N, C-alpha and C positions, 0 to 999 in steps of 0.2 A: 880863226877858224883855221881846221885841219883840211885840206884838199886831197883826193886821190884821185890819179889818172885812171879813166874807167874805157877810154877808147879815144879814137879819132873822128874829127866831125865827117867825114868822107865815110865812117863805118854807119852813120845813122842816115837812112834815106830821108832826102828833102820831102816834108811834109808826112813824115813817117815815126815810127816807134821802134827801139829795140830795147832788150831786157841786157840788164848790167847787175853785178853784185858789186856793192861797196861793204867791203868785210862780209859779214853775213846777212846784210839788208838787201831786198830784190828793190832795183830801182829800173823805173821806166825812163828811157830818154825819149824826148819828142824834139824834134827838129823842125822849125818854121823858118824858113831863108836862113839868114845867118845867127839866128837865136835857137838855144837849147834849153829845154824846160826839164826838170828833174822830178819826177813824182814818185811816191811808194807804190810799188808793182805788186799791189794787192788791193782789189776792189772792196771798198769797205762794206758793200751789201752782200756779196756771194762768195769771198774770201778766193778770187781766182786771180790770174795774172792778167793787169791790164795792159800790158805789152802784146797780148795777142788780139788787141782791140784794133780799132780803126781811129785815124786821125782825120778831123775836118775842122776848118776854121781854127777857132783856139781850144777845140775840144777834142777829149779822147774818151771813146764808147767803148765801154766794156762788151766783150764778145758775147758773153753768157745772155744778160737780162737786158743788155741796151742802157744801162746806168752810163750818164755822162758827167764828166770832171772838166772843169776849167784848168788847161794847161798851166796857168800862171798863178793860181790859187788853191788848186786842189779841191775847191767847192764843187759839190752837186749840182749839174744845170740841168738835170732830168732823172727822173724816177726810174726804177724804183730805191736808188742809194738817197739815204738822207744826211749822210755823214761826209766830210771832208775826208781826203787821203792827204798826208803828209808831203809838202814840197820841199825841196832842198835846193842849197846855193849851186849855181853852176858857175864855172869860169873856164874860158877859151884860152889856151896858152899855145900860140901859134895854130897847130894843126890839132892838138891835144884837147879833149874834154876832161876836165876835173870837177869832182862832185864833192860836197862838204856834207856830211849829217849832222854837223854841230849848230848848234842855235847859237845865234848873235847874243854876246852880253851887253 
């Protein structure tokens, strides 16, 4: 897998979310304590930025219609979304956050 540095851990608010780009792919980074999760930054229901939503527990809630997604799996946990959003692999290297869009083979 190829990883790209996208930010530092300190750039992501604890229990918060920020938007980054990996190449031309929009990615929402969610921080839960020492862990960082990466999801495709487009809601599968309304095609708006998930990074503008709210984080609670292990859920990222879309700001527009309230669709909820599990930050670990990308699966919807609350309507109206019924399709998951892709999740991406994350590595922490010192203070740097690296994301890979590649699928493991």
